[in-house]
C-alpha positions as CSV (number, residue, x, y, z in Angstrom):
1,M,-0.2,0.1,0.1
2,P,1.5,3.5,-0.7
3,G,0.3,4.8,2.7
4,N,2.2,2.4,4.4
5,R,5.4,3.0,2.5
6,L,5.0,6.7,3.3
7,L,5.0,6.1,6.7
8,L,7.8,3.8,6.7
9,S,9.7,6.8,4.7
10,C,8.6,9.1,7.6
11,L,9.9,7.2,10.5
12,S,13.3,6.2,8.7
13,C,13.6,10.2,8.1
14,V,13.1,10.9,11.5
15,C,15.7,8.5,12.9
16,Q,18.0,9.9,10.4
17,A,17.4,13.5,11.3
18,G,17.6,13.0,15.0
19,G,13.7,13.3,15.8
20,V,12.9,16.0,13.2
21,A,11.3,14.8,9.9
22,I,12.1,17.0,6.9
23,H,10.6,16.0,3.8
24,G,10.6,17.2,0.1
25,R,7.4,18.3,-1.8
26,N,6.4,14.8,-3.0
27,G,6.9,13.0,0.4
28,G,9.7,11.1,-0.6
29,A,13.5,11.4,0.4
30,P,14.4,14.3,3.1
31,R,15.8,17.5,1.2
32,Q,18.9,19.0,2.4
33,R,18.8,22.3,4.7
34,H,20.0,25.3,2.7
35,A,22.4,26.9,5.0
36,G,22.9,30.7,4.9
37,A,19.8,31.2,2.7
38,T,18.0,33.0,5.7
39,L,21.0,35.5,6.3
40,M,21.0,36.2,2.5
41,E,17.2,37.3,3.0
42,V,17.8,39.3,5.9
43,L,20.4,41.3,4.2
44,V,18.5,41.9,1.2
45,T,15.6,42.9,3.5
46,L,18.0,45.4,5.2
47,V,19.0,46.8,1.9
48,I,15.7,47.5,0.7
49,L,14.5,48.9,4.1
50,S,17.5,51.4,4.0
51,I,16.8,52.7,1.0
52,G,13.4,53.2,1.9
53,I,14.3,55.0,5.1
54,L,16.6,57.1,3.0
55,G,13.8,58.1,0.8
56,L,11.7,59.1,3.7
57,A,14.6,61.3,5.1
58,G,14.7,63.3,1.8
59,L,11.0,63.6,1.5
60,Q,11.1,65.3,5.1
61,T,13.7,67.3,4.1
62,R,12.0,68.4,1.1
63,A,8.6,69.2,3.3
64,L,10.6,71.0,5.8
65,V,12.0,73.5,2.8
66,Y,8.7,73.7,1.2
67,S,6.8,74.6,4.5
68,Q,9.5,77.3,5.4
69,S,8.8,78.9,1.7
70,A,5.0,79.1,2.7
71,L,5.8,80.6,5.5
72,Y,7.7,83.2,4.1
73,R,5.1,83.6,1.3
74,S,2.0,83.9,3.7
75,Q,4.1,86.3,6.0
76,A,4.9,88.6,3.0
77,T,1.1,88.6,2.0
78,A,0.2,89.6,5.6
79,L,2.8,92.4,5.1
80,A,1.5,93.3,1.8
81,G,-2.2,93.5,3.4
82,D,-0.8,95.5,6.4
83,I,0.5,98.3,4.1
84,M,-2.6,98.3,1.9
85,D,-4.6,98.9,5.2
86,R,-2.4,101.8,6.2
87,V,-2.8,103.1,2.5
88,R,-6.6,103.2,2.6
89,A,-6.6,104.7,6.1
90,N,-4.5,107.7,5.1
91,R,-5.8,108.4,1.7
92,G,-4.1,111.8,1.5
93,G,-0.6,110.4,2.0
94,N,1.8,110.4,-0.6
95,Y,3.1,106.7,-0.5
96,A,4.3,106.5,-4.0
97,T,7.5,108.8,-3.6
98,L,8.2,107.3,-0.3
99,L,8.9,104.0,-1.3
100,T,12.3,104.4,-2.8
101,E,13.9,105.8,0.3
102,A,15.2,103.5,2.9
103,A,13.5,102.8,6.1
104,S,16.4,104.3,8.2
105,S,16.0,107.5,6.7
106,Y,12.6,108.2,8.1
107,S,12.3,110.2,11.3
108,S,9.6,109.7,13.9
109,S,8.6,113.5,13.3
110,G,7.4,113.0,9.7
111,T,4.0,112.5,8.1
112,Q,1.8,109.7,9.0
113,A,2.8,108.1,5.6
114,Q,6.3,108.2,6.4
115,K,5.7,106.9,9.9
116,D,3.5,103.9,8.1
117,L,6.3,102.9,5.9
118,N,9.2,103.2,8.1
119,D,7.4,100.7,10.3
120,W,6.5,98.7,7.5
121,K,9.8,98.2,6.0
122,K,11.1,97.7,9.6
123,Q,8.6,94.9,9.9
124,I,9.9,93.5,6.6
125,E,13.4,93.6,7.5
126,A,12.6,91.9,10.9
127,T,10.2,89.1,9.4
128,L,11.3,88.0,6.2
129,P,14.9,86.8,4.9
130,S,17.2,89.3,2.9
131,G,13.6,91.3,3.4
132,Q,13.8,94.7,1.3
133,A,10.9,96.9,0.0
């Protein structure tokens, strides 16, 4: 009977392998152990994992750069809105000719337009990198 032959084959394998039966796919003779194959699989897995982690680190770096750029853009937009509000509040001021002068050239005793532009330019210099208006 084929079942008895397989059972006898299993018993002989158990005796030869020291109590552990190792069979091939067809249930016949025992297969040989592949020494070192698991170590290679672990090394390949580590290489793939390290490449993935390096990719994530690069992605994080890019996200920080883009987030800093977005912060500067939003601050510039808020400062532009600030000067527009000041111009609307002081319709009689001469803001157009005052924009070409440096912020340090204004005195505190000038017109309201000069004070507004002086404050605005100082905010730009303090807030934005290489801020110039």
